[in-house]
N, C-alpha and C positions, 0 to 999 in steps of 0.2 A: 503494500500499499504506499510505503515511503516514497518507493521508486516512480510509481504512478503519480504521487502528489506532485513531486519534483519535476516530471514531465509536464504536468498540466500547468505548472506554474511558468515554467519556461515556455510553454505556448503561449501563455497569457501575456507574457513580455513581449513576444515576437507579434503578437496580432496588434498591440498598441503603437509598435514601431513603424514608421512608414516604409513600404516595400521598396521604394527606389528614393532614398535621400538624395536630394541636391545640394552640393556642397555651395556651389554658386549662388543658388535662390537663398540658403540658409543665410551665407554671408550677406548678401545686399539687403536682406529684408531689414527694414527698418534704417538703413544708412542714408546718408546723404554725400551725392558725388559733387565735387566742385570743380567748375570748368573755369580756369585763369584764362583772362583774355588780355592778351599782349598789348592792347591799345586802348584808346579813350573811347566812349560811348559814339557811336553815330557812322563810324567806318566799316569797312568791309569785314576786317576781322572782327569786329564787334557785332554786326549783324549775322554773319555766317556763325560764330560761335553759340550765340544765343539761340538760334533756330535748332542748331544740332542739339543743344542742350535739352530743349523742350522735347525732342522726338526720340533721341536715343535711349533715355529712361525707360521709355515705353517697351523696349525690346531686350532690358536686361532682368532676368529672372529673380523675382523679391520687390519687383517695383520701388527703387530707391528714389529719393527725390533729388532735384538737382538745383545747385546755387552758383549763378555767374557772377564773377567776381573781376572787375576791371583791374588790370594792373600795369599801366603804362610805363614806359621808361625805357632808356638805353637802346632803344629800337627792336625791344622785345626780349633783351638780355634778361630784364629785371623778372618778369614773369617766368622766364626759361630757368634762370638760376634758382628761383623759390622752389619751383616745381621739381626740380631735379635734386637740389640740396636739402631743402626743409620740409616739404609736403609729406604727408604720408605715403608709403611705398607699398600701398595695399590695393591698389585698384579704385579708389575712390577720388582720384582727381586725373583731369584732362586737361590739355592745353592745345591751342593751334600756334606752331611755331612760327616764326619769321621765315619765309619761303627761301630767303638768300643764305640762311644759316649752314646748309650743307656745303654750298660752294666757297662760304667763307672759311670752313673749317678745311677744306681740300686745299685753298690757296694759303691757309694762313693769314687771313686779311685783317683779323679783329684779335688782337692781344686779349681783348677782355671775353673772347668768346672760350671758356674752358671745359664746356661739356662736349664730351666726344659724342657725336650723332649717333655711333653705333651703340651707345648704352641706352638709347631712348627705346622705349617700345611703340612701334608704329601702329598706329589704329587704322587711319585710313586717309584718303585724300579726297575733300568734297567736291573738287572742281579740276578740270583739266583745260581751262581756258588758256588763251595767251595772254601776253603783256602788249597792250597797245598803248602807242604815242599819239597823241593828239593835240591839235590847236583850236582855238576858239575860230568861229566862221571869218570874223572879221580881221584874222592874222594873214600879212603877206606870205607867211609861209603854209600853203595849202598842200603840197606835195613833199615827197622826199628830195626830189630836186631842188626845190626852194630851199629846204633845210640845207643843201650843200653851198647856196648861194650867198646867205644872210645868215647872222647870228638869231637864234630864236631862244629867248628865255623860257626854261622849262622849272617847274617846281617838282621837288622832292622831299621826303620825309628826313632822310639822313645822308650823310655823305657815303656811307657804306650799304645804301639800300640798293635793291635789285635795278631800280629806276637809274639811278645814278651810275651803277656800273654798266647799264644797256646803253645808256647815253656815251659813255665813254667808247664803247665798241662802236657804236654808229660812226662818232668823229673819227676814231683813229683807223677803222676799217673800210667805211664808206665815204668819208670825206665831209660829213655833216658838220654844222656849227653851232650845236647846242651848248648853251651856257645854263649850269644847273644853279639853282638856288634852293638850298635846302634847310631844313629845319621845321616846316610844316609838320603838326601834329597828327593830321587826318587827311583823309580823300576830301571830306566836304571843306575842309580849310583851304586845300589847292585850289579847289574848284570857285571858291569865293575869291582866291587871289587871282584866277583867270579873269573872273568877273570885275575886279576891282582895277583890272590893268596892270597888276604888279607883274605877272607873267604871261607868256602867251600860250603855254602848252602845260602838260601834264601827262602821266602814264597811268593807266589802270588796267586791271585783269576781269574787270567787270563792267563792260560797257553797256549792259542792260540798264544799270541804275541811272544813265545820264537821260534817259528819256523814256516814255511810255512805249514807243515804238521805234523801230529802227529809222523811220523816216524823220521822226522828231529828234533823233540822236543827230542824223546826217543835216538837218536844218541848222544846228548849233554848233557842228565841230568838224572839222577835218582830221582824217585819220590817216596818219603817214606811213606807218609801220607797224608789224606784229611780231612778237618774239615767241615761239614755240615749236613743238615737233610737228606740227600741220597746221594749215590754214584751218581757220573757224568758218565753218559754211557760209555764215551770215554775212561774213566780212572777206569773201573769196577775192575781192577787187583790191584790197589792202596788201601790199607787198609783204612777204614771209622773209624774215632777215635771212635764215639758212639757205634759202634760194636765190640769195644775192651774191654768195661767196664767189669770187673768180679764181682762187687758187687754192691747192691742197690745204696750206697753212691756215687760209681764212676759215675753210670750211670746218677743220678742226676746232678752232674758236667758236663759231657759230653753233655747231652741234652740241658743244659742251654746255654754252650759257644758254640754249634751248631747253636743253634737259633740265636745268637749274630753273629755269621760268616755269617749267611745266610741273614743277612742286609748288603749286599755288596756294593751297590752302591744308597743309599738312597737320594732321590730328595726332598727339601723342599722349601716352601715360610715361610717368616717370620709370627710371631703373628700378630694378629689384621687385617689380610686381610679379608675384607668382604666376607661372605660365598658363594655368588653366583659366586666371582671370584677364589676361591678356587676350586670349582667345575669345572669351565671353564678349569683352568689349568689342572684338573685331567683329564678330557675329552681329552684335547689337547695332554696330555702325552699318554693316551691309544692310541690314533688315532697315534701319531708319532711312537709308538713302533711296529706297523703293516704296517706302511708306506712302499709301497714296494722299494721305492728308498733309504729309510733309510735303510732297511735290507739289499739292495745291497751294499751300502758304509760300512756298518758295517763288513758284509763278507769279503769286501776287505781289511779291516783294522783287520781281525781276531779278531773281539771283540765278545765277549760272550753276546748274548741277550736272557733273559728269565725273562720277566717282571712280577712285582706284581702291582696292582692298589693301588692307595692312601688308601683305606679304610683297605685293607688287610695289607698293611705295617704299617699302623697305629696301627693295631691289634696286630701284632707281636711285634711291640716295646713296647706296652702296657703290653704284657705278660711277658717282661722280666723287666720292672718297678714294676710290681705286683707281681712277684716271691715270695713264702714263706720265711721269714727269715731264717729258717734253711738251705734253699737250697743258698740262697745269702751267708751266713756265710761259708759254704762249698767251694762255688767256690771263694770266697773271700780269702781263705787260699790256693787253689790249684793254683792260678795264681801268686803267689808270686815267682818271680824269683831269683834264688841263683847265677847263673853265667851270670853277664852282665856287660859290660863295654862300654863307651862312646868312640868313636872314637875321635882322637885327635882335639880339637877344637870344639867339639859338646857341646851345650847346654846341662844342666841336663835333660831337657822334650824332647830333639830330635825335630826332624819334622815329 
């Protein structure tokens, strides 16, 4: 009878235990995920980060909540350093890093960038758009050829931003005469600078936000050049930089910076997160990117959505970091900007 009682007791314990316990769901139940936003409110990084935060939690087992926190500064370094060094390494932290960081590391451009991009856990890339350089409609610089004939003043966030680097490549390889004024805190501030007549041009990876329709955008701006791995279909008439290379040397440079530009909105979690939680975040990201409600809201906001999964994004980053030394040397020389000034009151690094 004693053996029977023990067996029955054991069965009772088993009956009250879930047949398939989910450690991911158990961990995230009641948790709060924080997404640290590397820029001030209102710009592309902010808008994309917030919409991601609203939808990714719907696809994480355990239904955690989401808290967006703006942490601008240092061109994205403030947020990255906090996430990598101080934030909990348990899968409850996300951030969208500055797109130029992998190239900065590969070329050794920023002595303040001390985080190895290989140590980050890459969750996904929300966008696969290009970097577009454009002028306001009344600018005498209406085409790329015009930009080779006259100095065109262009707004940028920082001296080390992808916009400044690409402007240098255009100047050094294509013969344009862009002069960069850096230190603007966000995209909307640069647009205001154009409207005030402080600058003639700026760059964006999201031309959809410039107007309700492409016709509206075309009525306000001249698009001179785009940089990425392929032309964006809606802007097929805008020259693609990597198609303008005339020598093998220039092709190496344009191909490298085009890959860097393609890392447009990369989402990561910090080093040290358990592998199974990284995979759960990647699955949630993938599911959010095809969520019908997410896509509908993104369309209302005129956001370009063309995602890459975490593994594909990670490989793209590693391709940049592992580029041959001769390519890195060529690119390092090509991105040296000769015409750049800080706006009044801007710090040397810009934001």
